[in-house]
C-alpha positions in Angstrom: -37.1 11.3 -10.9 -34.2 9.3 -9.3 -35.0 6.6 -7.0 -33.7 6.5 -3.5 -30.2 5.0 -3.4 -29.6 5.5 -7.1 -26.9 8.1 -6.6 -24.9 5.6 -4.5 -25.1 2.9 -7.1 -24.0 5.3 -9.8 -21.2 6.5 -7.7 -20.0 3.0 -7.0 -20.0 2.2 -10.7 -18.2 5.5 -11.5 -15.6 4.7 -8.9 -15.0 1.2 -10.3 -14.6 2.5 -13.9 -12.4 5.4 -12.9 -10.1 3.3 -10.7 -9.7 0.6 -13.4 -8.9 3.3 -16.0 -6.4 5.0 -13.6 -4.6 1.7 -12.8 -4.6 0.7 -16.5 -3.1 4.0 -17.6 -0.5 3.9 -14.8 0.4 0.4 -15.8 1.1 1.5 -19.4 4.2 3.2 -18.0 5.9 -0.2 -18.5 5.2 -0.1 -22.3 7.7 1.5 -24.8 5.3 4.3 -25.7 6.5 6.6 -23.0 10.3 6.0 -23.0 10.9 9.7 -23.3 9.2 10.4 -19.9 11.1 10.1 -16.6 11.2 6.5 -15.2 8.0 5.8 -13.3 6.4 9.1 -14.2 3.1 7.7 -15.5 2.6 5.8 -12.3 1.6 9.1 -10.7 -1.7 8.6 -12.5 -2.4 5.9 -9.9 -2.9 8.7 -7.4 -6.3 9.1 -9.0 -7.4 6.1 -7.0 -6.9 7.7 -3.5 -8.4 10.9 -5.0 -11.5 9.0 -5.9 -11.6 7.4 -2.4 -11.6 10.9 -0.9 -14.5 11.9 -3.2 -16.4 8.7 -2.2 -15.8 9.4 1.5 -17.0 13.0 1.0 -20.3 11.9 -0.5 -20.9 8.8 1.6 -19.2 9.7 4.9 -18.5 6.0 5.8 -16.4 6.9 8.9 -16.2 3.4 10.3 -14.9 1.8 7.1 -12.6 4.8 6.4 -11.0 4.6 9.9 -10.6 0.9 9.6 -8.8 1.1 6.3 -6.6 4.1 7.3 -5.5 2.1 10.4 -3.7 -0.3 8.0 -1.4 2.4 6.7 1.1 2.5 9.6 1.4 -1.3 9.3 1.9 -1.3 5.6 4.4 1.5 5.7 6.5 -0.1 8.5 9.2 -1.6 6.2 9.6 1.8 4.5 10.2 3.4 7.9 12.9 0.8 8.7 14.7 1.5 5.4 14.4 5.2 5.9 15.8 5.2 9.4 18.6 2.8 8.6 19.6 4.9 5.6 19.3 8.3 7.3 22.2 7.2 9.6 24.4 6.7 6.5 23.1 9.7 4.6 23.8 12.0 7.5 27.3 10.6 7.9 28.2 10.9 4.2 26.4 13.0 1.6 29.2 12.8 -0.9 26.8 11.4 -3.5 23.5 13.1 -3.2 22.1 11.0 -6.1 21.7 8.0 -3.8 19.6 10.1 -1.4 17.3 11.5 -4.1 16.9 8.1 -5.8 16.2 6.5 -2.5 13.6 9.0 -1.4 12.0 8.8 -4.9 11.6 5.0 -4.6 10.3 5.3 -1.1 7.8 7.8 -2.3 6.4 5.4 -4.9 6.3 2.7 -2.3 4.2 5.0 -0.2 1.9 5.5 -3.2 1.4 1.7 -3.4 0.2 1.7 0.2 -2.2 4.6 -0.5 -3.6 2.8 -3.6 -4.1 -0.5 -1.8 -5.9 1.1 1.2 -8.0 3.3 -1.1 -9.1 0.4 -3.2 -10.0 -1.6 -0.1 -12.0 1.3 1.3 -14.1 1.6 -1.8 -14.5 -2.0 -2.9 -13.6 -4.4 -0.1 -12.6 -7.8 -1.3 -13.6 -6.9 -4.9 -10.5 -4.7 -5.0 -8.5 -7.8 -5.8 -10.6 -8.5 -8.9 -10.5 -4.9 -10.0 -6.8 -4.7 -9.7 -6.6 -8.0 -11.7 -8.9 -6.6 -14.4 -6.8 -3.4 -14.6 -3.6 -5.4 -15.1 -5.2 -7.7 -17.7 -6.2 -4.5 -19.7 -2.8 -3.1 -19.2 -1.0 -6.2 -20.5 -3.4 -6.5 -23.5 -2.8 -2.8 -24.2 1.0 -3.3 -24.2 0.5 -6.3 -26.5 -1.4 -4.2 -28.9 1.0 -1.2 -28.9 4.0 -3.6 -29.2 2.6 -4.7 -32.7 4.3 -1.6 -34.2 6.5 -2.8 -37.1 5.5 -6.4 -36.6 2.7 -8.1 -38.6 -0.1 -9.8 -36.7 0.8 -13.2 -38.2 4.4 -12.8 -37.0 3.2 -11.8 -33.6 0.9 -14.8 -33.3 3.7 -17.2 -34.3 6.0 -15.6 -31.8 3.5 -16.0 -29.0 2.7 -19.6 -30.0 6.4 -20.5 -30.2 7.0 -18.9 -26.8 4.2 -20.9 -25.2 5.2 -24.2 -26.9 8.9 -23.9 -26.0 8.1 -22.5 -22.5 9.9 -19.2 -23.4 13.1 -20.9 -24.6 12.8 -19.5 -28.2 11.7 -16.0 -27.5 14.7 -14.4 -29.3 15.9 -10.8 -29.0 14.0 -8.3 -31.1 10.9 -10.4 -31.8 7.4 -9.7 -30.7 7.5 -11.7 -27.4 10.7 -10.0 -26.3 8.8 -6.7 -26.3 6.4 -8.2 -23.8 8.9 -8.7 -21.0 7.3 -6.3 -18.6 8.8 -7.5 -15.4 6.7 -5.7 -12.8 3.3 -6.6 -14.0 4.3 -10.1 -15.0 5.5 -10.9 -11.5 2.2 -9.5 -10.2 0.3 -12.1 -12.2 2.3 -14.7 -10.2 0.7 -13.2 -7.1 -2.7 -13.4 -8.7 -2.1 -17.0 -9.6 -1.3 -17.9 -6.0 -4.5 -16.1 -4.8 -6.9 -17.6 -7.4 -5.4 -21.1 -6.9 -5.4 -21.2 -3.1 -7.6 -18.5 -1.6 -10.5 -17.5 -3.9 -13.8 -19.2 -3.2 -14.8 -22.1 -5.4 -18.1 -23.1 -3.8 -20.3 -22.5 -6.8 -20.0 -23.3 -10.5 -19.6 -19.6 -11.4 -16.9 -19.2 -8.8 -15.0 -22.2 -10.2 -15.3 -20.9 -13.8 -14.1 -17.5 -12.6 -11.0 -19.1 -10.9 -10.2 -21.3 -14.0 -10.4 -18.3 -16.3 -8.3 -16.1 -14.0 -5.7 -18.7 -13.6 -5.6 -19.3 -17.4 -5.0 -15.6 -18.0 -2.3 -15.5 -15.3 -0.5 -18.5 -16.9 -0.7 -16.9 -20.4 0.7 -13.6 -19.2 3.4 -15.3 -17.2 4.5 -17.2 -20.3 4.5 -14.3 -22.8 6.2 -12.2 -20.1 9.2 -14.6 -20.2 9.3 -15.1 -16.4 9.7 -18.9 -16.0 10.9 -18.5 -12.5 7.4 -17.5 -11.4 6.1 -21.1 -12.2 8.8 -22.5 -9.9 7.9 -19.9 -7.2 4.1 -20.7 -7.5 4.7 -24.4 -7.4 6.9 -24.0 -4.3 4.2 -21.9 -2.6 1.5 -24.5 -3.4 3.7 -27.3 -2.1 4.4 -25.3 1.1 1.0 -23.7 1.8 -1.5 -26.5 1.0 -0.3 -28.8 3.8 -0.5 -25.8 6.2 -4.1 -25.1 5.2 -5.0 -28.7 6.1 -3.0 -28.8 9.4 -4.5 -28.4 12.9 -1.5 -26.4 14.1 -1.6 -23.7 11.4 0.0 -20.7 13.2 2.9 -22.6 14.8 3.7 -24.0 11.3 3.6 -20.6 9.7 5.7 -19.1 12.5 8.3 -21.9 12.3 8.4 -21.5 8.5 8.9 -17.8 8.9 11.8 -18.4 11.2 13.3 -20.7 8.6 13.0 -18.1 5.9 14.4 -15.4 8.3 17.4 -17.6 9.0 17.8 -18.6 5.3 18.0 -14.9 4.2 21.2 -14.6 6.3 22.5 -18.0 5.2 21.9 -17.0 1.6 24.0 -13.9 2.0 26.8 -15.9 3.6 27.0 -18.6 0.9 27.0 -15.9 -1.8 29.9 -14.1 0.0 31.8 -17.4 0.3 31.2 -18.4 -3.3 29.3 -21.6 -2.3 26.1 -20.6 -4.1 27.9 -20.2 -7.4 29.7 -23.5 -7.0 26.5 -25.2 -6.2 24.8 -23.9 -9.3 27.8 -24.7 -11.5 27.5 -28.3 -10.2 24.1 -28.5 -11.8 25.1 -26.6 -14.9 22.8 -23.7 -14.1 23.6 -20.6 -16.1 23.7 -17.6 -13.8 23.9 -15.2 -16.8 26.6 -13.2 -15.2 24.7 -12.5 -12.0 27.4 -14.0 -9.8 30.0 -11.6 -11.3 27.8 -8.6 -10.6 27.4 -9.7 -7.0 31.2 -10.0 -6.6 31.7 -6.4 -7.5 30.2 -5.2 -4.2 32.3 -7.6 -2.0 34.5 -4.7 -0.8 31.4 -2.6 0.3 30.0 -4.9 2.9 30.9 -7.4 5.6 28.8 -9.8 7.7 29.1 -8.1 11.0 26.8 -6.4 13.6 29.0 -3.3 13.1 28.1 -3.0 9.4 25.6 -0.1 9.2 25.1 -0.3 5.4 25.7 2.1 2.5 22.3 3.7 2.3 19.2 2.9 0.3 19.8 2.7 -3.4 23.6 3.0 -2.9 24.2 -0.2 -4.9 23.5 1.7 -8.1 25.9 4.4 -7.1 28.6 1.8 -6.3 28.1 0.2 -9.7 28.2 3.5 -11.4 31.5 4.3 -9.7 32.8 0.9 -10.9 31.9 1.9 -14.5 33.7 5.2 -14.2 36.8 3.2 -13.1 36.6 0.9 -16.0 35.9 -2.2 -13.9 32.4 -2.6 -15.5 31.2 -1.7 -18.9 27.8 -0.5 -17.8 25.5 -0.3 -14.8 23.6 -3.6 -14.6 20.6 -4.5 -12.5 21.7 -6.3 -9.4 19.3 -9.3 -9.5 19.5 -10.1 -5.8 17.2 -8.3 -3.5 18.4 -10.0 -0.3 22.1 -9.1 -0.9 21.1 -5.6 -2.2 19.0 -4.9 1.0 21.9 -6.1 3.2 24.5 -3.9 1.4 22.2 -0.9 1.6 20.6 -1.1 5.0 23.3 -2.9 7.0 23.2 -5.7 9.5 20.4 -4.3 11.8 18.3 -2.7 9.0 18.3 -6.1 7.2 17.4 -7.9 10.4 14.4 -5.6 10.9 13.3 -5.8 7.3 13.4 -9.6 7.2 11.9 -9.8 10.7 8.9 -7.7 9.7 8.3 -9.6 6.5 8.6 -13.1 7.9 7.7 -12.8 11.6 5.8 -9.7 12.4 3.4 -9.5 9.4 2.2 -13.1 9.6 1.6 -12.6 13.3 -0.3 -9.3 12.7 -2.6 -10.8 10.1 -3.2 -14.0 12.1 -3.7 -12.4 15.5 -5.6 -9.2 14.4 -7.7 -10.8 11.7 -7.7 -14.5 11.0 -6.1 -17.6 9.6 -7.0 -16.9 5.9 -5.6 -13.4 5.9 -2.4 -14.4 7.6 -1.8 -17.4 5.3 -2.5 -15.3 2.2 0.1 -12.8 3.2 2.5 -15.6 4.0 1.9 -17.3 0.7 2.5 -14.0 -1.2 5.7 -13.2 0.7 7.1 -16.7 0.1 6.4 -16.3 -3.6 8.1 -13.0 -3.7 11.0 -14.4 -1.7 11.8 -16.9 -4.4 12.0 -14.0 -6.9 14.2 -12.0 -4.4 16.9 -14.7 -4.8 17.8 -13.7 -8.4 15.7 -10.7 -9.3 14.9 -7.1 -8.5 11.2 -7.4 -7.4 11.3 -6.2 -3.8 10.5 -2.6 -4.8 8.6 -3.0 -8.0 5.5 -0.8 -8.0 2.8 -3.3 -8.9 3.9 -6.3 -6.9 4.1 -4.0 -3.9 0.5 -2.9 -4.6 -0.6 -6.6 -4.8 1.3 -7.6 -1.7 -0.3 -4.8 0.4 -3.8 -4.9 -1.2 -4.7 -8.6 -1.2 -4.4 -9.4 2.6 -5.9 -6.1 3.5 -8.9 -6.6 1.1 -9.5 -10.1 2.5 -9.3 -8.7 6.1 -11.7 -5.9 5.4 -14.1 -8.2 3.8 -14.1 -10.6 6.7 -14.7 -7.8 9.1 -17.7 -6.6 7.2 -19.1 -10.1 6.9 -18.8 -10.8 10.6 -20.1 -7.3 11.5 -17.2 -6.4 13.7 -17.1 -2.7 14.4 -13.7 -1.1 13.9 -12.2 0.5 17.0 -9.2 2.9 17.0 -6.1 1.3 18.4 -5.2 2.0 22.0 -2.2 4.3 22.7 -0.2 1.2 23.8 -0.9 -0.7 20.6 2.4 0.3 18.9 4.4 -0.4 22.0 2.9 -3.9 22.3 3.5 -4.7 18.6 7.1 -3.6 18.8 7.5 -5.7 22.0 6.0 -8.7 20.2 8.2 -8.2 17.2 11.3 -8.1 19.4 10.1 -11.2 21.2 9.6 -13.0 17.8 13.1 -12.1 16.6 
């Protein structure tokens, strides 16, 4: 005979196992095993997580926790609404290339899935959702490492990994084992985890310290074999920036001021790229741009720095580059490797202003004012880490880094609410108007 409460314990364990398996399977989309499937197809498996959350809610009926977590969805989806509205203006004006519309909506759909996955994980597991996501990505990366052994002996693979670590990724070489492990999305997510476990995870007890050391070691290992050296510079920059803020007595003013600096820098960055100053600066220090500056120059005719520039529509950069290939100007469609410039070209002056304003001004204010210092600073640390990668990479709409960016502050906030015993209350009808007014005041 089952003891009272046994079903709940079994259900919790089942939910943990099922969600880890779903996320691990979805993460295998970045391996070479499923190249024949449409891009991102396997990530649909991650919808098993919100499906499990619905089952858990049906059996437990935890209305307070469910309403609390669902209330985060409008906040997490706000950047997507901005992109959608700014792009609809362009799409309605010119539908000459419908592929930009379909690709844009497809990417926004998957971004919506990341918000659902994050909220569902937080509903079921609270703060532990961060650890369970971490375990899933560790299993995924290990799985990709095993499947990438095809045609390569274990000895050669080990030598390739050791050489990559010893040379800090300088001798990876094309076609060898480590080059197969360049799984951009998940690798950049491990940078987020490294920020979290270094700066925000508890280290009060010996077990907690051991857990953080092991987690950080795994993060560093996967960052090295993932050939993303820029992540170490990004994490170091975050630690250098965030640690003094944690010790300061004027935490929120410092965060708000730093947010203003990054908001202004995003515009300055676009201007110095447009004027060629950024390229000249890097050439002065003999930094190899690997052709990125040439790719950026191909879209100069498609944007201008002006309040009257409305953008070309979400995902239009790919269409522009494809058109350049058809005209013989480019040999193939390359990845753009600059999320700031890409967002400006696609969403226009005002869409870009809202996107950067939400990321650097509104979200820190939301987490600080609605929840607390730790939640706000965690989000701010993560967005600063991501911003460093935005400079020369395509990470803004990667699936897994979007899950991490949405899940970690939400999980921490939900955990703090449960700990303090605060009861969730539905937002008043004027809540959205107040937040929009506050956002406008911040900008």
